[in-house]
C-alpha positions in Angstrom: 124.5 40.1 56.5 122.5 42.1 54.1 123.7 45.6 53.8 119.8 46.9 53.9 119.2 45.5 57.1 117.0 47.7 59.5 118.6 48.7 62.9 116.0 47.3 65.2 115.9 49.1 68.5 114.3 50.0 71.7 112.9 53.5 73.1 114.1 54.2 76.3 111.1 56.2 77.5 110.0 52.0 77.9 112.8 51.7 80.8 111.9 54.7 82.7 112.5 53.1 86.3 116.2 52.0 85.2 119.1 54.2 85.0 120.2 55.1 81.7 123.6 53.4 81.4 121.6 50.1 82.7 118.9 50.8 80.4 121.2 50.6 77.4 123.2 47.4 78.7 119.9 45.6 79.1 119.1 46.5 75.1 122.2 45.8 73.8 122.4 42.3 75.8 118.9 41.4 74.7 120.1 41.7 70.9 119.1 45.1 69.8 121.0 47.3 67.6 120.1 50.8 68.2 118.3 53.0 70.9 115.6 55.9 70.5 117.1 58.1 73.7 113.9 60.2 75.0 116.0 63.2 76.7 114.6 64.0 80.0 115.7 64.6 83.4 116.4 61.5 84.7 117.9 60.3 81.1 120.6 62.5 79.8 118.9 65.9 80.9 119.7 68.6 78.4 119.8 70.9 81.3 122.0 69.0 83.4 125.4 70.9 84.8 127.5 68.2 83.5 125.8 67.5 80.2 129.0 67.7 78.0 130.7 64.8 80.4 127.5 62.7 80.4 127.1 62.9 76.6 130.9 61.7 75.9 130.0 59.2 78.2 126.8 57.9 76.6 128.5 58.1 73.4 131.2 56.0 74.5 129.0 53.5 75.9 126.9 53.3 72.6 129.8 52.7 70.5 131.2 50.0 72.6 127.8 48.2 72.4 128.0 48.6 68.4 124.6 50.8 68.9 123.2 53.6 66.7 121.4 56.0 68.3 118.1 58.4 67.4 117.1 61.5 69.8 113.5 61.6 70.8 111.9 64.7 72.2 108.8 63.6 73.9 109.7 64.1 77.4 106.0 64.8 79.1 107.2 67.3 82.0 110.8 68.4 81.2 109.6 71.9 80.1 107.1 72.6 82.6 106.0 70.7 85.5 102.6 71.1 85.9 101.7 71.1 82.1 102.5 67.9 80.0 104.3 68.6 76.7 104.3 72.4 77.3 104.9 74.6 75.6 104.9 73.0 71.9 106.1 74.5 68.4 102.5 75.8 68.2 102.2 77.8 71.5 102.1 81.5 71.5 105.5 81.5 73.3 107.4 78.5 72.0 110.7 80.0 73.2 111.6 76.9 75.7 110.2 74.4 73.1 112.4 76.2 70.6 115.4 76.1 72.7 115.1 72.3 73.6 115.1 71.3 70.3 118.2 73.3 69.5 119.8 71.5 72.5 118.6 68.0 71.3 120.4 68.9 67.7 123.5 69.8 69.7 123.0 66.6 71.7 122.4 64.3 68.6 125.6 66.0 67.1 127.6 65.1 69.7 126.5 61.5 70.0 126.7 60.9 66.2 122.8 60.1 66.3 120.8 59.6 63.0 118.5 62.2 63.9 116.2 64.1 66.4 112.7 63.2 66.5 110.0 65.8 67.3 106.2 66.6 66.7 104.3 69.9 66.3 102.2 69.9 69.6 98.6 70.4 70.1 96.8 73.8 69.2 96.1 76.1 72.1 92.4 77.0 73.1 91.2 79.8 70.7 93.9 79.3 68.0 92.5 78.4 64.5 94.0 76.2 61.9 95.8 79.2 59.9 97.3 80.7 63.4 98.9 77.2 64.1 100.4 76.7 60.8 102.1 80.1 60.9 103.3 79.6 64.4 104.7 76.2 63.4 106.4 77.6 60.6 107.9 80.3 62.2 109.1 78.8 65.3 110.6 75.8 63.2 112.8 78.2 61.5 115.6 78.6 64.2 115.4 74.9 64.8 116.2 74.1 61.1 118.9 76.5 61.2 120.4 74.7 63.7 120.1 71.3 62.1 121.6 72.8 59.1 124.4 74.1 61.0 125.3 71.0 62.7 124.4 68.5 59.8 121.9 66.9 61.9 118.6 65.4 60.4 115.1 66.5 61.8 112.7 63.6 61.6 108.8 65.3 61.8 106.7 62.9 63.6 102.8 63.0 63.2 101.1 62.6 66.1 97.2 61.8 66.8 95.2 64.8 68.1 98.4 67.3 67.6 98.4 70.0 64.8 100.2 67.6 62.2 98.4 64.3 62.9 98.6 62.9 59.5 101.5 61.7 57.3 100.2 63.8 54.2 100.0 67.0 56.5 103.6 66.1 57.4 104.3 66.1 53.9 102.8 69.2 52.8 104.4 71.1 55.8 107.9 70.4 54.4 106.7 71.5 51.0 105.6 74.8 52.6 109.0 74.9 53.9 110.5 74.0 50.6 111.6 70.6 51.0 114.4 71.5 53.3 117.1 68.5 53.1 117.3 68.9 57.1 113.8 67.7 57.5 112.5 64.2 57.0 110.1 62.0 58.5 109.5 59.9 61.7 106.7 57.5 61.4 105.1 55.8 64.2 103.8 52.7 62.5 100.9 52.5 65.5 99.8 55.6 64.7 99.0 54.6 61.0 96.6 52.2 62.7 95.2 54.5 64.8 94.3 57.4 62.6 96.0 57.0 58.8 93.2 56.3 56.2 95.6 53.5 54.6 97.7 50.8 56.5 101.1 51.4 57.6 102.8 49.5 54.7 101.1 52.2 52.6 102.3 55.0 54.7 106.0 53.7 55.0 105.7 53.6 50.9 104.2 56.9 50.8 107.1 58.3 52.8 110.0 56.6 51.3 113.3 58.3 50.7 112.0 60.8 53.3 112.0 58.5 56.7 114.4 59.2 58.9 113.1 57.1 62.0 110.5 55.0 62.5 108.8 53.7 65.9 107.1 50.4 66.2 104.1 49.6 68.3 100.8 47.9 67.5 97.6 50.0 68.2 93.6 49.6 67.4 91.9 51.8 64.9 90.9 55.1 66.7 92.8 54.6 69.8 96.0 56.2 70.7 97.4 53.9 73.1 100.5 52.1 72.7 100.3 48.1 72.9 102.6 45.4 72.2 102.8 43.5 69.1 99.8 41.1 68.8 97.1 43.3 71.0 96.2 45.6 68.1 95.7 45.6 64.2 99.1 46.0 63.1 100.4 43.9 60.4 104.3 43.9 61.6 105.7 41.5 58.7 104.0 43.6 56.1 105.4 47.1 57.6 108.8 45.4 58.0 108.9 44.1 54.5 107.7 47.3 53.4 110.6 49.1 54.9 113.1 46.6 53.4 111.1 47.3 50.4 112.0 50.8 49.9 115.6 49.9 51.3 115.4 51.7 54.7 118.6 51.1 56.8 117.5 53.6 59.5 116.5 52.7 63.0 113.1 51.5 63.9 112.7 51.4 67.7 110.0 49.6 69.8 107.8 52.5 71.4 106.0 51.6 74.6 106.2 54.2 77.0 103.8 52.6 79.2 105.5 49.7 80.2 108.5 50.6 82.3 107.4 48.4 85.1 108.5 45.4 83.0 110.8 46.7 80.5 113.3 44.0 80.2 110.6 41.1 79.7 108.7 43.6 77.3 111.7 44.2 75.3 112.6 40.6 75.2 109.2 39.7 74.2 109.2 42.4 71.3 112.1 41.3 69.7 111.3 37.8 69.6 107.7 39.1 68.0 109.9 41.0 65.3 112.1 38.1 64.7 108.9 35.6 64.1 107.5 38.3 61.7 110.6 38.8 59.4 110.8 34.9 59.4 107.3 34.7 58.0 108.1 36.4 54.7 110.8 36.7 52.3 112.9 39.8 53.7 116.3 40.0 54.8 117.0 39.7 58.6 116.9 43.0 60.6 120.9 44.2 61.9 120.5 43.1 65.3 123.2 42.6 68.3 124.5 39.3 69.5 122.0 38.3 72.2 123.1 37.9 75.8 124.7 34.3 76.5 121.7 33.7 79.4 118.8 34.7 77.3 118.2 36.1 74.5 96.6 55.0 74.6 100.6 55.8 74.9 97.4 57.6 75.5 98.1 60.9 73.9 101.9 60.5 75.1 
C-alpha cells in the first residue's frame, strides 16, 4: 500500500436520516477509510448532557473500524433554530459561534481528529468589507488560541457567497493572521468548479502544504449545489492526481448533504466513481478499508 495514499471518506451530513453509529458502520462497510463528522443535534450534539461519554464511544467505534476523522461545523440550525448558520464569525455578536468552534476543537482532540473545518460566514446587512474582515480576525482569535492549546489543526474553508469565498482570500487572511501553524485550509473541490477562476487541480496545487481537509463533490460553474460525480464539470481524476502529486495524505471525504434520502446507495456509487477515476490515471490507490463481504445547490449549505 502506498504511503502517500489519501484517506477517502464520506460525510455524515449525507447520512442525516441515520443514527450516527449506523452511519459510521455503513460508511466503513462500504470500504471508506475516513469520516467527515458534522456535529449536530442528532450526530454527537456538542451541547448534549452526555457529550464526554458519547465522544468516548465514538472514538472507540472509529478506532475499531480503522477510520480517520475530521470534524465539520456546518450544521444549519444548531445555534439558532430560526436562522440557518447564524450567528457566524462575521456576526456582530459571534459569541455562540466562537463557543461552538471551541467545543468542536475539544471534541476533535478527544476523537484524535485530523482537524476542525469551518467557514467565515455571510456578512450581515450593512456591514462593509472592512467591518467583516475586522470581525473575522477578532473572532478567530479565541478559536485559534483553543486550537493551539490542544494541538488541533483548523481548516478554513472558502465557501461560495461568504466573506471568504475564494482560496486566495483564505490564503490572504492566513497571512494577515501571521500564518499560524494551527490554521490550514479546507478545500471543497466542487467550490473550485463553482466560483474559482482556475480548476480544482490548480487549486489543490496552490494550497499545497496547507491542506488539512478536502471535500469531494461535483458542481456546475456559477451554481453552488453539491452534485454526484459526473453530474457537473469536476475532473475527478485530475483532482485526485493533483492531491497525490502534492503528497496529500489527509482525509478527502465525499460531501453530499442533500442526498440523505438515499445515503447508502449514493455512498456506494461515489466510492465506485472514485475508484474508476483513480484507475484512469497512473496514481497510487487511495487508502480505503476492506469492502463489506456482501457489496461493495448543496445550494448554499
